[in-house]
PDBQT receptor file of N, H, CA, C and O in Angstrom, charges set to zero:
ATOM      1  N   UNK A   1     -10.490 -18.398  27.989  1.00  0.00    +0.000 N 
ATOM      2  CA  UNK A   1     -10.942 -17.301  28.816  1.00  0.00    +0.000 C 
ATOM      3  C   UNK A   1      -9.840 -16.243  28.956  1.00  0.00    +0.000 C 
ATOM      4  O   UNK A   1     -10.131 -15.048  29.015  1.00  0.00    +0.000 OA
ATOM      5  N   UNK A   2      -8.608 -16.669  29.009  1.00  0.00    +0.000 N 
ATOM      6  H   UNK A   2      -8.371 -17.640  28.961  1.00  0.00    +0.000 HD
ATOM      7  CA  UNK A   2      -7.494 -15.733  29.126  1.00  0.00    +0.000 C 
ATOM      8  C   UNK A   2      -7.410 -14.832  27.899  1.00  0.00    +0.000 C 
ATOM      9  O   UNK A   2      -7.105 -13.646  28.022  1.00  0.00    +0.000 OA
ATOM     10  N   UNK A   3      -7.674 -15.380  26.725  1.00  0.00    +0.000 N 
ATOM     11  H   UNK A   3      -7.922 -16.344  26.625  1.00  0.00    +0.000 HD
ATOM     12  CA  UNK A   3      -7.641 -14.593  25.494  1.00  0.00    +0.000 C 
ATOM     13  C   UNK A   3      -8.720 -13.521  25.509  1.00  0.00    +0.000 C 
ATOM     14  O   UNK A   3      -8.497 -12.409  25.031  1.00  0.00    +0.000 OA
ATOM     15  N   UNK A   4      -9.886 -13.845  26.054  1.00  0.00    +0.000 N 
ATOM     16  H   UNK A   4     -10.067 -14.748  26.443  1.00  0.00    +0.000 HD
ATOM     17  CA  UNK A   4     -10.969 -12.872  26.136  1.00  0.00    +0.000 C 
ATOM     18  C   UNK A   4     -10.544 -11.709  27.018  1.00  0.00    +0.000 C 
ATOM     19  O   UNK A   4     -10.717 -10.548  26.650  1.00  0.00    +0.000 OA
ATOM     20  N   UNK A   5      -9.997 -12.018  28.164  1.00  0.00    +0.000 N 
ATOM     21  H   UNK A   5      -9.857 -12.962  28.463  1.00  0.00    +0.000 HD
ATOM     22  CA  UNK A   5      -9.559 -10.976  29.098  1.00  0.00    +0.000 C 
ATOM     23  C   UNK A   5      -8.450 -10.128  28.487  1.00  0.00    +0.000 C 
ATOM     24  O   UNK A   5      -8.446  -8.907  28.647  1.00  0.00    +0.000 OA
ATOM     25  N   UNK A   6      -7.510 -10.760  27.788  1.00  0.00    +0.000 N 
ATOM     26  H   UNK A   6      -7.513 -11.752  27.658  1.00  0.00    +0.000 HD
ATOM     27  CA  UNK A   6      -6.416 -10.005  27.170  1.00  0.00    +0.000 C 
ATOM     28  C   UNK A   6      -6.952  -9.060  26.098  1.00  0.00    +0.000 C 
ATOM     29  O   UNK A   6      -6.552  -7.897  26.039  1.00  0.00    +0.000 OA
ATOM     30  N   UNK A   7      -7.860  -9.554  25.249  1.00  0.00    +0.000 N 
ATOM     31  H   UNK A   7      -8.185 -10.498  25.297  1.00  0.00    +0.000 HD
ATOM     32  CA  UNK A   7      -8.437  -8.698  24.211  1.00  0.00    +0.000 C 
ATOM     33  C   UNK A   7      -9.230  -7.557  24.823  1.00  0.00    +0.000 C 
ATOM     34  O   UNK A   7      -9.176  -6.425  24.342  1.00  0.00    +0.000 OA
ATOM     35  N   UNK A   8      -9.965  -7.858  25.884  1.00  0.00    +0.000 N 
ATOM     36  H   UNK A   8     -10.009  -8.778  26.274  1.00  0.00    +0.000 HD
ATOM     37  CA  UNK A   8     -10.734  -6.818  26.558  1.00  0.00    +0.000 C 
ATOM     38  C   UNK A   8      -9.806  -5.768  27.171  1.00  0.00    +0.000 C 
ATOM     39  O   UNK A   8     -10.072  -4.570  27.071  1.00  0.00    +0.000 OA
ATOM     40  N   UNK A   9      -8.735  -6.208  27.794  1.00  0.00    +0.000 N 
ATOM     41  H   UNK A   9      -8.519  -7.181  27.875  1.00  0.00    +0.000 HD
ATOM     42  CA  UNK A   9      -7.782  -5.268  28.399  1.00  0.00    +0.000 C 
ATOM     43  C   UNK A   9      -7.068  -4.447  27.327  1.00  0.00    +0.000 C 
ATOM     44  O   UNK A   9      -6.831  -3.255  27.520  1.00  0.00    +0.000 OA
ATOM     45  N   UNK A  10      -6.727  -5.068  26.208  1.00  0.00    +0.000 N 
ATOM     46  H   UNK A  10      -6.920  -6.037  26.052  1.00  0.00    +0.000 HD
ATOM     47  CA  UNK A  10      -6.101  -4.332  25.107  1.00  0.00    +0.000 C 
ATOM     48  C   UNK A  10      -7.025  -3.227  24.605  1.00  0.00    +0.000 C 
ATOM     49  O   UNK A  10      -6.592  -2.103  24.352  1.00  0.00    +0.000 OA
ATOM     50  N   UNK A  11      -8.319  -3.569  24.463  1.00  0.00    +0.000 N 
ATOM     51  H   UNK A  11      -8.671  -4.482  24.668  1.00  0.00    +0.000 HD
ATOM     52  CA  UNK A  11      -9.290  -2.578  24.018  1.00  0.00    +0.000 C 
ATOM     53  C   UNK A  11      -9.404  -1.444  25.029  1.00  0.00    +0.000 C 
ATOM     54  O   UNK A  11      -9.370  -0.270  24.660  1.00  0.00    +0.000 OA
ATOM     55  N   UNK A  12      -9.539  -1.797  26.301  1.00  0.00    +0.000 N 
ATOM     56  H   UNK A  12      -9.567  -2.751  26.601  1.00  0.00    +0.000 HD
ATOM     57  CA  UNK A  12      -9.707  -0.774  27.335  1.00  0.00    +0.000 C 
ATOM     58  C   UNK A  12      -8.495   0.147  27.418  1.00  0.00    +0.000 C 
ATOM     59  O   UNK A  12      -8.644   1.361  27.549  1.00  0.00    +0.000 OA
ATOM     60  N   UNK A  13      -7.306  -0.423  27.342  1.00  0.00    +0.000 N 
ATOM     61  H   UNK A  13      -7.185  -1.410  27.236  1.00  0.00    +0.000 HD
ATOM     62  CA  UNK A  13      -6.086   0.382  27.396  1.00  0.00    +0.000 C 
ATOM     63  C   UNK A  13      -5.998   1.315  26.186  1.00  0.00    +0.000 C 
ATOM     64  O   UNK A  13      -5.649   2.487  26.324  1.00  0.00    +0.000 OA
ATOM     65  N   UNK A  14      -6.313   0.796  25.019  1.00  0.00    +0.000 N 
ATOM     66  H   UNK A  14      -6.597  -0.156  24.907  1.00  0.00    +0.000 HD
ATOM     67  CA  UNK A  14      -6.286   1.626  23.810  1.00  0.00    +0.000 C 
ATOM     68  C   UNK A  14      -7.312   2.747  23.890  1.00  0.00    +0.000 C 
ATOM     69  O   UNK A  14      -7.030   3.880  23.501  1.00  0.00    +0.000 OA
ATOM     70  N   UNK A  15      -8.503   2.432  24.392  1.00  0.00    +0.000 N 
ATOM     71  H   UNK A  15      -8.732   1.511  24.708  1.00  0.00    +0.000 HD
ATOM     72  CA  UNK A  15      -9.550   3.442  24.529  1.00  0.00    +0.000 C 
ATOM     73  C   UNK A  15      -9.142   4.511  25.543  1.00  0.00    +0.000 C 
ATOM     74  O   UNK A  15      -9.393   5.697  25.329  1.00  0.00    +0.000 OA
ATOM     75  N   UNK A  16      -8.518   4.099  26.635  1.00  0.00    +0.000 N 
ATOM     76  H   UNK A  16      -8.314   3.135  26.809  1.00  0.00    +0.000 HD
ATOM     77  CA  UNK A  16      -8.054   5.071  27.624  1.00  0.00    +0.000 C 
ATOM     78  C   UNK A  16      -7.026   6.018  27.014  1.00  0.00    +0.000 C 
ATOM     79  O   UNK A  16      -7.025   7.213  27.305  1.00  0.00    +0.000 OA
ATOM     80  N   UNK A  17      -6.157   5.484  26.172  1.00  0.00    +0.000 N 
ATOM     81  H   UNK A  17      -6.158   4.512  25.935  1.00  0.00    +0.000 HD
ATOM     82  CA  UNK A  17      -5.143   6.316  25.524  1.00  0.00    +0.000 C 
ATOM     83  C   UNK A  17      -5.797   7.324  24.588  1.00  0.00    +0.000 C 
ATOM     84  O   UNK A  17      -5.413   8.494  24.566  1.00  0.00    +0.000 OA
ATOM     85  N   UNK A  18      -6.777   6.877  23.822  1.00  0.00    +0.000 N 
ATOM     86  H   UNK A  18      -7.088   5.927  23.840  1.00  0.00    +0.000 HD
ATOM     87  CA  UNK A  18      -7.500   7.778  22.916  1.00  0.00    +0.000 C 
ATOM     88  C   UNK A  18      -8.209   8.862  23.722  1.00  0.00    +0.000 C 
ATOM     89  O   UNK A  18      -8.167  10.037  23.358  1.00  0.00    +0.000 OA
ATOM     90  N   UNK A  19      -8.858   8.470  24.814  1.00  0.00    +0.000 N 
ATOM     91  H   UNK A  19      -8.892   7.515  25.110  1.00  0.00    +0.000 HD
ATOM     92  CA  UNK A  19      -9.546   9.448  25.662  1.00  0.00    +0.000 C 
ATOM     93  C   UNK A  19      -8.558  10.456  26.254  1.00  0.00    +0.000 C 
ATOM     94  O   UNK A  19      -8.859  11.647  26.343  1.00  0.00    +0.000 OA
ATOM     95  N   UNK A  20      -7.387   9.979  26.654  1.00  0.00    +0.000 N 
ATOM     96  H   UNK A  20      -7.142   9.012  26.582  1.00  0.00    +0.000 HD
ATOM     97  CA  UNK A  20      -6.360  10.875  27.192  1.00  0.00    +0.000 C 
ATOM     98  C   UNK A  20      -5.891  11.865  26.126  1.00  0.00    +0.000 C 
ATOM     99  O   UNK A  20      -5.759  13.058  26.401  1.00  0.00    +0.000 OA
ATOM    100  N   UNK A  21      -5.642  11.380  24.927  1.00  0.00    +0.000 N 
ATOM    101  H   UNK A  21      -5.749  10.411  24.704  1.00  0.00    +0.000 HD
ATOM    102  CA  UNK A  21      -5.207  12.273  23.848  1.00  0.00    +0.000 C 
ATOM    103  C   UNK A  21      -6.265  13.330  23.558  1.00  0.00    +0.000 C 
ATOM    104  O   UNK A  21      -5.942  14.485  23.281  1.00  0.00    +0.000 OA
ATOM    105  N   UNK A  22      -7.518  12.930  23.623  1.00  0.00    +0.000 N 
ATOM    106  H   UNK A  22      -7.781  11.992  23.848  1.00  0.00    +0.000 HD
ATOM    107  CA  UNK A  22      -8.609  13.882  23.391  1.00  0.00    +0.000 C 
ATOM    108  C   UNK A  22      -8.684  14.901  24.520  1.00  0.00    +0.000 C 
ATOM    109  O   UNK A  22      -8.815  16.098  24.263  1.00  0.00    +0.000 OA
ATOM    110  N   UNK A  23      -8.604  14.444  25.763  1.00  0.00    +0.000 N 
ATOM    111  H   UNK A  23      -8.497  13.472  25.972  1.00  0.00    +0.000 HD
ATOM    112  CA  UNK A  23      -8.728  15.370  26.901  1.00  0.00    +0.000 C 
ATOM    113  C   UNK A  23      -7.544  16.325  26.998  1.00  0.00    +0.000 C 
ATOM    114  O   UNK A  23      -7.683  17.426  27.531  1.00  0.00    +0.000 OA
ATOM    115  N   UNK A  24      -6.396  15.921  26.496  1.00  0.00    +0.000 N 
ATOM    116  H   UNK A  24      -6.284  15.027  26.064  1.00  0.00    +0.000 HD
ATOM    117  CA  UNK A  24      -5.223  16.805  26.546  1.00  0.00    +0.000 C 
ATOM    118  C   UNK A  24      -5.130  17.700  25.311  1.00  0.00    +0.000 C 
ATOM    119  O   UNK A  24      -4.205  18.504  25.194  1.00  0.00    +0.000 OA
ATOM    120  N   UNK A  25      -6.090  17.563  24.389  1.00  0.00    +0.000 N 
ATOM    121  H   UNK A  25      -6.841  16.910  24.485  1.00  0.00    +0.000 HD
ATOM    122  CA  UNK A  25      -6.138  18.448  23.240  1.00  0.00    +0.000 C 
ATOM    123  C   UNK A  25      -5.279  18.033  22.060  1.00  0.00    +0.000 C 
ATOM    124  O   UNK A  25      -5.131  18.797  21.106  1.00  0.00    +0.000 OA
ATOM    125  N   UNK A  26      -4.711  16.838  22.108  1.00  0.00    +0.000 N 
ATOM    126  H   UNK A  26      -4.832  16.218  22.883  1.00  0.00    +0.000 HD
ATOM    127  CA  UNK A  26      -3.861  16.366  21.012  1.00  0.00    +0.000 C 
ATOM    128  C   UNK A  26      -4.708  15.997  19.794  1.00  0.00    +0.000 C 
ATOM    129  O   UNK A  26      -4.314  16.253  18.656  1.00  0.00    +0.000 OA
ATOM    130  N   UNK A  27      -5.875  15.392  20.040  1.00  0.00    +0.000 N 
ATOM    131  H   UNK A  27      -6.195  15.184  20.965  1.00  0.00    +0.000 HD
ATOM    132  CA  UNK A  27      -6.788  15.053  18.954  1.00  0.00    +0.000 C 
ATOM    133  C   UNK A  27      -8.161  15.672  19.240  1.00  0.00    +0.000 C 
ATOM    134  O   UNK A  27      -8.511  15.919  20.394  1.00  0.00    +0.000 OA
ATOM    135  N   UNK A  28      -8.921  15.916  18.190  1.00  0.00    +0.000 N 
ATOM    136  H   UNK A  28      -8.636  15.715  17.252  1.00  0.00    +0.000 HD
ATOM    137  CA  UNK A  28     -10.249  16.504  18.379  1.00  0.00    +0.000 C 
ATOM    138  C   UNK A  28     -11.294  15.404  18.535  1.00  0.00    +0.000 C 
ATOM    139  O   UNK A  28     -10.976  14.220  18.425  1.00  0.00    +0.000 OA
ATOM    140  N   UNK A  29     -12.544  15.797  18.792  1.00  0.00    +0.000 N 
ATOM    141  H   UNK A  29     -12.802  16.759  18.882  1.00  0.00    +0.000 HD
ATOM    142  CA  UNK A  29     -13.621  14.830  19.048  1.00  0.00    +0.000 C 
ATOM    143  C   UNK A  29     -13.856  13.924  17.848  1.00  0.00    +0.000 C 
ATOM    144  O   UNK A  29     -14.083  12.726  18.015  1.00  0.00    +0.000 OA
ATOM    145  N   UNK A  30     -13.807  14.468  16.664  1.00  0.00    +0.000 N 
ATOM    146  H   UNK A  30     -13.623  15.442  16.528  1.00  0.00    +0.000 HD
ATOM    147  CA  UNK A  30     -14.034  13.651  15.463  1.00  0.00    +0.000 C 
ATOM    148  C   UNK A  30     -12.968  12.562  15.339  1.00  0.00    +0.000 C 
ATOM    149  O   UNK A  30     -13.285  11.410  15.040  1.00  0.00    +0.000 OA
ATOM    150  N   UNK A  31     -11.701  12.927  15.569  1.00  0.00    +0.000 N 
ATOM    151  H   UNK A  31     -11.443  13.862  15.812  1.00  0.00    +0.000 HD
ATOM    152  CA  UNK A  31     -10.628  11.937  15.499  1.00  0.00    +0.000 C 
ATOM    153  C   UNK A  31     -10.761  10.901  16.610  1.00  0.00    +0.000 C 
ATOM    154  O   UNK A  31     -10.466   9.724  16.401  1.00  0.00    +0.000 OA
ATOM    155  N   UNK A  32     -11.206  11.338  17.801  1.00  0.00    +0.000 N 
ATOM    156  H   UNK A  32     -11.445  12.294  17.971  1.00  0.00    +0.000 HD
ATOM    157  CA  UNK A  32     -11.430  10.417  18.910  1.00  0.00    +0.000 C 
ATOM    158  C   UNK A  32     -12.506   9.404  18.525  1.00  0.00    +0.000 C 
ATOM    159  O   UNK A  32     -12.329   8.203  18.731  1.00  0.00    +0.000 OA
ATOM    160  N   UNK A  33     -13.607   9.874  17.975  1.00  0.00    +0.000 N 
ATOM    161  H   UNK A  33     -13.752  10.849  17.807  1.00  0.00    +0.000 HD
ATOM    162  CA  UNK A  33     -14.696   8.987  17.583  1.00  0.00    +0.000 C 
ATOM    163  C   UNK A  33     -14.250   7.994  16.512  1.00  0.00    +0.000 C 
ATOM    164  O   UNK A  33     -14.607   6.817  16.566  1.00  0.00    +0.000 OA
ATOM    165  N   UNK A  34     -13.481   8.464  15.553  1.00  0.00    +0.000 N 
ATOM    166  H   UNK A  34     -13.191   9.420  15.509  1.00  0.00    +0.000 HD
ATOM    167  CA  UNK A  34     -12.961   7.577  14.497  1.00  0.00    +0.000 C 
ATOM    168  C   UNK A  34     -12.059   6.490  15.090  1.00  0.00    +0.000 C 
ATOM    169  O   UNK A  34     -12.155   5.317  14.727  1.00  0.00    +0.000 OA
ATOM    170  N   UNK A  35     -11.181   6.904  16.007  1.00  0.00    +0.000 N 
ATOM    171  H   UNK A  35     -11.102   7.857  16.302  1.00  0.00    +0.000 HD
ATOM    172  CA  UNK A  35     -10.254   5.951  16.621  1.00  0.00    +0.000 C 
ATOM    173  C   UNK A  35     -11.016   4.895  17.427  1.00  0.00    +0.000 C 
ATOM    174  O   UNK A  35     -10.679   3.713  17.366  1.00  0.00    +0.000 OA
ATOM    175  N   UNK A  36     -12.026   5.303  18.171  1.00  0.00    +0.000 N 
ATOM    176  H   UNK A  36     -12.301   6.263  18.221  1.00  0.00    +0.000 HD
ATOM    177  CA  UNK A  36     -12.799   4.351  18.959  1.00  0.00    +0.000 C 
ATOM    178  C   UNK A  36     -13.560   3.397  18.045  1.00  0.00    +0.000 C 
ATOM    179  O   UNK A  36     -13.643   2.203  18.332  1.00  0.00    +0.000 OA
ATOM    180  N   UNK A  37     -14.108   3.900  16.962  1.00  0.00    +0.000 N 
ATOM    181  H   UNK A  37     -14.041   4.870  16.728  1.00  0.00    +0.000 HD
ATOM    182  CA  UNK A  37     -14.792   3.022  16.004  1.00  0.00    +0.000 C 
ATOM    183  C   UNK A  37     -13.835   1.996  15.404  1.00  0.00    +0.000 C 
ATOM    184  O   UNK A  37     -14.203   0.837  15.213  1.00  0.00    +0.000 OA
ATOM    185  N   UNK A  38     -12.605   2.422  15.107  1.00  0.00    +0.000 N 
ATOM    186  H   UNK A  38     -12.306   3.363  15.262  1.00  0.00    +0.000 HD
ATOM    187  CA  UNK A  38     -11.604   1.474  14.588  1.00  0.00    +0.000 C 
ATOM    188  C   UNK A  38     -11.287   0.410  15.634  1.00  0.00    +0.000 C 
ATOM    189  O   UNK A  38     -11.173  -0.770  15.303  1.00  0.00    +0.000 OA
ATOM    190  N   UNK A  39     -11.144   0.819  16.895  1.00  0.00    +0.000 N 
ATOM    191  H   UNK A  39     -11.237   1.777  17.164  1.00  0.00    +0.000 HD
ATOM    192  CA  UNK A  39     -10.874  -0.143  17.964  1.00  0.00    +0.000 C 
ATOM    193  C   UNK A  39     -12.011  -1.157  18.089  1.00  0.00    +0.000 C 
ATOM    194  O   UNK A  39     -11.767  -2.353  18.244  1.00  0.00    +0.000 OA
ATOM    195  N   UNK A  40     -13.238  -0.679  18.022  1.00  0.00    +0.000 N 
ATOM    196  H   UNK A  40     -13.436   0.293  17.896  1.00  0.00    +0.000 HD
ATOM    197  CA  UNK A  40     -14.376  -1.581  18.129  1.00  0.00    +0.000 C 
ATOM    198  C   UNK A  40     -14.407  -2.568  16.967  1.00  0.00    +0.000 C 
ATOM    199  O   UNK A  40     -14.731  -3.740  17.160  1.00  0.00    +0.000 OA
ATOM    200  N   UNK A  41     -14.079  -2.112  15.778  1.00  0.00    +0.000 N 
ATOM    201  H   UNK A  41     -13.816  -1.160  15.622  1.00  0.00    +0.000 HD
ATOM    202  CA  UNK A  41     -14.058  -3.009  14.617  1.00  0.00    +0.000 C 
ATOM    203  C   UNK A  41     -13.012  -4.103  14.786  1.00  0.00    +0.000 C 
ATOM    204  O   UNK A  41     -13.194  -5.222  14.305  1.00  0.00    +0.000 OA
ATOM    205  N   UNK A  42     -11.914  -3.777  15.471  1.00  0.00    +0.000 N 
ATOM    206  H   UNK A  42     -11.767  -2.869  15.861  1.00  0.00    +0.000 HD
ATOM    207  CA  UNK A  42     -10.850  -4.757  15.681  1.00  0.00    +0.000 C 
ATOM    208  C   UNK A  42     -11.202  -5.716  16.811  1.00  0.00    +0.000 C 
ATOM    209  O   UNK A  42     -11.087  -6.930  16.646  1.00  0.00    +0.000 OA
ATOM    210  N   UNK A  43     -11.630  -5.189  17.953  1.00  0.00    +0.000 N 
ATOM    211  H   UNK A  43     -11.724  -4.203  18.087  1.00  0.00    +0.000 HD
ATOM    212  CA  UNK A  43     -11.761  -6.021  19.145  1.00  0.00    +0.000 C 
ATOM    213  C   UNK A  43     -13.116  -6.682  19.330  1.00  0.00    +0.000 C 
ATOM    214  O   UNK A  43     -13.172  -7.758  19.925  1.00  0.00    +0.000 OA
ATOM    215  N   UNK A  44     -14.203  -6.106  18.859  1.00  0.00    +0.000 N 
ATOM    216  H   UNK A  44     -14.158  -5.231  18.376  1.00  0.00    +0.000 HD
ATOM    217  CA  UNK A  44     -15.512  -6.740  19.037  1.00  0.00    +0.000 C 
ATOM    218  C   UNK A  44     -15.588  -8.125  18.396  1.00  0.00    +0.000 C 
ATOM    219  O   UNK A  44     -16.053  -9.061  19.045  1.00  0.00    +0.000 OA
ATOM    220  N   UNK A  45     -15.150  -8.288  17.150  1.00  0.00    +0.000 N 
ATOM    221  H   UNK A  45     -14.772  -7.527  16.622  1.00  0.00    +0.000 HD
ATOM    222  CA  UNK A  45     -15.221  -9.638  16.553  1.00  0.00    +0.000 C 
ATOM    223  C   UNK A  45     -14.356 -10.654  17.296  1.00  0.00    +0.000 C 
ATOM    224  O   UNK A  45     -14.745 -11.812  17.446  1.00  0.00    +0.000 OA
ATOM    225  N   UNK A  46     -13.195 -10.225  17.755  1.00  0.00    +0.000 N 
ATOM    226  H   UNK A  46     -12.879  -9.284  17.633  1.00  0.00    +0.000 HD
ATOM    227  CA  UNK A  46     -12.290 -11.145  18.463  1.00  0.00    +0.000 C 
ATOM    228  C   UNK A  46     -12.937 -11.614  19.758  1.00  0.00    +0.000 C 
ATOM    229  O   UNK A  46     -12.967 -12.810  20.048  1.00  0.00    +0.000 OA
ATOM    230  N   UNK A  47     -13.453 -10.666  20.533  1.00  0.00    +0.000 N 
ATOM    231  H   UNK A  47     -13.428  -9.695  20.296  1.00  0.00    +0.000 HD
ATOM    232  CA  UNK A  47     -14.068 -11.022  21.812  1.00  0.00    +0.000 C 
ATOM    233  C   UNK A  47     -15.314 -11.866  21.588  1.00  0.00    +0.000 C 
ATOM    234  O   UNK A  47     -15.537 -12.843  22.304  1.00  0.00    +0.000 OA
ATOM    235  N   UNK A  48     -16.131 -11.500  20.600  1.00  0.00    +0.000 N 
ATOM    236  H   UNK A  48     -15.951 -10.706  20.019  1.00  0.00    +0.000 HD
ATOM    237  CA  UNK A  48     -17.331 -12.280  20.305  1.00  0.00    +0.000 C 
ATOM    238  C   UNK A  48     -16.999 -13.709  19.879  1.00  0.00    +0.000 C 
ATOM    239  O   UNK A  48     -17.668 -14.650  20.305  1.00  0.00    +0.000 OA
ATOM    240  N   UNK A  49     -15.990 -13.877  19.056  1.00  0.00    +0.000 N 
ATOM    241  H   UNK A  49     -15.446 -13.112  18.710  1.00  0.00    +0.000 HD
ATOM    242  CA  UNK A  49     -15.590 -15.193  18.596  1.00  0.00    +0.000 C 
ATOM    243  C   UNK A  49     -15.063 -16.037  19.757  1.00  0.00    +0.000 C 
ATOM    244  O   UNK A  49     -15.396 -17.217  19.867  1.00  0.00    +0.000 OA
ATOM    245  N   UNK A  50     -14.252 -15.445  20.611  1.00  0.00    +0.000 N 
ATOM    246  H   UNK A  50     -13.982 -14.486  20.522  1.00  0.00    +0.000 HD
ATOM    247  CA  UNK A  50     -13.695 -16.181  21.747  1.00  0.00    +0.000 C 
ATOM    248  C   UNK A  50     -14.781 -16.550  22.747  1.00  0.00    +0.000 C 
ATOM    249  O   UNK A  50     -14.753 -17.646  23.308  1.00  0.00    +0.000 OA
ATOM    250  N   UNK A  51     -15.733 -15.660  22.979  1.00  0.00    +0.000 N 
ATOM    251  H   UNK A  51     -15.755 -14.770  22.524  1.00  0.00    +0.000 HD
ATOM    252  CA  UNK A  51     -16.828 -15.979  23.891  1.00  0.00    +0.000 C 
ATOM    253  C   UNK A  51     -17.667 -17.126  23.345  1.00  0.00    +0.000 C 
ATOM    254  O   UNK A  51     -18.100 -17.992  24.105  1.00  0.00    +0.000 OA
ATOM    255  N   UNK A  52     -17.900 -17.141  22.038  1.00  0.00    +0.000 N 
ATOM    256  H   UNK A  52     -17.548 -16.438  21.421  1.00  0.00    +0.000 HD
ATOM    257  CA  UNK A  52     -18.665 -18.220  21.428  1.00  0.00    +0.000 C 
ATOM    258  C   UNK A  52     -17.954 -19.575  21.575  1.00  0.00    +0.000 C 
ATOM    259  O   UNK A  52     -18.585 -20.603  21.818  1.00  0.00    +0.000 OA
ATOM    260  N   UNK A  53     -16.631 -19.543  21.421  1.00  0.00    +0.000 N 
ATOM    261  H   UNK A  53     -16.118 -18.708  21.223  1.00  0.00    +0.000 HD
ATOM    262  CA  UNK A  53     -15.846 -20.772  21.565  1.00  0.00    +0.000 C 
ATOM    263  C   UNK A  53     -15.922 -21.332  22.973  1.00  0.00    +0.000 C 
ATOM    264  O   UNK A  53     -15.934 -22.547  23.173  1.00  0.00    +0.000 OA
ATOM    265  N   UNK A  54     -15.973 -20.442  23.934  1.00  0.00    +0.000 N 
ATOM    266  H   UNK A  54     -15.963 -19.456  23.771  1.00  0.00    +0.000 HD
ATOM    267  CA  UNK A  54     -15.935 -20.873  25.338  1.00  0.00    +0.000 C 
ATOM    268  C   UNK A  54     -17.324 -20.964  25.949  1.00  0.00    +0.000 C 
ATOM    269  O   UNK A  54     -17.464 -21.174  27.154  1.00  0.00    +0.000 OA
ATOM    270  N   UNK A  55     -18.351 -20.806  25.121  1.00  0.00    +0.000 N 
ATOM    271  H   UNK A  55     -18.237 -20.636  24.142  1.00  0.00    +0.000 HD
ATOM    272  CA  UNK A  55     -19.715 -20.984  25.591  1.00  0.00    +0.000 C 
ATOM    273  C   UNK A  55     -20.175 -19.931  26.584  1.00  0.00    +0.000 C 
ATOM    274  O   UNK A  55     -20.968 -20.221  27.480  1.00  0.00    +0.000 OA
ATOM    275  N   UNK A  56     -19.694 -18.743  26.434  1.00  0.00    +0.000 N 
ATOM    276  H   UNK A  56     -19.050 -18.507  25.707  1.00  0.00    +0.000 HD
ATOM    277  CA  UNK A  56     -20.078 -17.681  27.370  1.00  0.00    +0.000 C 
ATOM    278  C   UNK A  56     -21.293 -16.961  26.891  1.00  0.00    +0.000 C 
ATOM    279  O   UNK A  56     -21.762 -16.034  27.551  1.00  0.00    +0.000 OA
TER     280      UNK A  56
């Protein structure tokens, strides 16, 4: 369960950083969308696998 929470927090923190970069004008909307899609590709399988292991 701790691994699930850590992966979820890592994803949320990374997404917040991407959103901040977008809102401050460092990256554009297209780059923001690409970055979020990359994050989802990394963290969704990890969280799904860990939830399956723990019967959630």
